[in-house]
Phi, psi and omega in degrees: 000125177234115182242171177286113180233112185265330185225124184233140173240128171257133179246123172206095183250025177273219186280170182297324177298320178295324179294314179299322180291346178271348187297334175299333178292323176301312182299313185288317179296323177294326179292319182278331183229068188296339179263003184274158176266122181246121176249161183220129178259124178230169172283144179303134180104345183253349188303333182299335181290342180259001181301151174071003180289114187288350183262358178260138176274313183207144175256119175265147189234129174253118177275108180263356188289320179221149179046051186306313188279336173295316179293327178297317179297316180297323180292320178298319177298318180297314181298316179296326181290335182277349173054057178292145174280326181221136172238124182247113183252120182261005179257158182245023180257154188300319186298314178292326179293325175296316178302320182290308184300326184248023180290337186087357180286145176291320179259115182236107193238141179179190182275149185290344180283348179291134180303336182261009183295343176304331183260008177279154174276334180220126179243141182236135179290135178240118184228124176231130175203135179292342181276348180281152173294162180284081184254328183230127172274162177299329175301315180294320177298318178295315181297330180298335182297331183255016178308318187296336182245005175226251173206191184259019179279154183233028185280003181266128185243179181302144181207126172240160186232073173300143181276166172305327177292323175299314180292324180294322180300321185263000181299332181296339182266000187255019182278358178212167176296141184209158173245145170252133178234127174244091193275355186248172177205157175300329182253127183305314185285355175268347187254134174302131187297148181305320181295331177285323175298320179298313178304314182295311186291331175301333184265355182287140177310127183294344177280348177270128175284149178239123179246122175273133177242145178164189180277169179303325179292345180269354189301312185296318178299315181292324178297319178297316177300314182300315182293317182288333180287333181063017174286131189270003185232058183240140175229123182270107184256011180301126180079002183252352180236148174283172177307309185286331174294320177298318179296321179296323179289319180296331183306319187249017178291148171302322177197147175247126178250124187218165170269183172285080187201183187307316180304331175301318182286330173301309182296321180295321181293338178260003185051042180270155178299139196213132171238116184253127181261120179250117179263271183279338178266171182227149182301334182294349172294337176099026181238027183283177181289153182235004177293151176301320178256084181223144178223139176262129177249128177209171182296149176272349183278144174273114185242122180297335183272359182253128001278150178267353178173166182289320187250353182091178183225171178284343176204162181290122180300330181266358175070007182245334178053038181295333180300334178258317186290342179265003171283128187269146179300329181298330180295326179276319182300328180298338181266007175259354185280000000 
């Protein structure tokens, strides 16, 4: 079904990785409705990842840091005033469901797990299970939400739009061959341990530059890894680059080494060479890399405790962390050749 839809709002106010995983919807909706106005609602602090997107009209921001529900009420008033024809909600939480259900839009679309999906005009099943075959990526699950107003094709992939200024900012780091490493994650059990990064970096060709990427809060961890690795060509860029500057740097790296976390989706959105390390989580959840040149690295051991959860934990529930510690440095070194 293809109807006249002039104004569309996409809602994804979760983590930065989730927002990047929503970008194919912008691409597909713009392809089907090139004259429509597409807006996007994100959590405050994440909006920068969508800057420069020529297919977006406006980025709406929800400040969750203080007076969350006061801002939610103001946001609902704003959304209703804009008179959207379609609201597409990719979250399964009540607050975003409320915004969708009472948006005033004729087309209210989202996942059936949302508590407010009863009030949607179109509901889509969302299924994640480690026991399922790797049949659906999260991108495919997201795109399925808009099947009713587009079609069932999945050829639209992640897309970020670093500006010429973003590429110019990082050009100074591209005068030699380099690797980008994003060694941290919000969740402890998702991140390859610092001591394992040290083992790996010690073996990297000294002519290759190594750039650490991450938030300002990751700086100290990366500085410790750099010092212990004794690699003489390392630059710690944590907290020094914007989201899109980081993406621009990853674009031309010899290889990007990441965990199952947001930097993986940055590299995929730039179709950059990518090695993704999966520790406690598994690719069958549907959040794996999408670059043409991408490889998943994980333990060769069969562990009854893996996966221990969809998002990981602050510590290993079994106290041994074998899912990470049994990944060998040689598995990573093979991707530097």
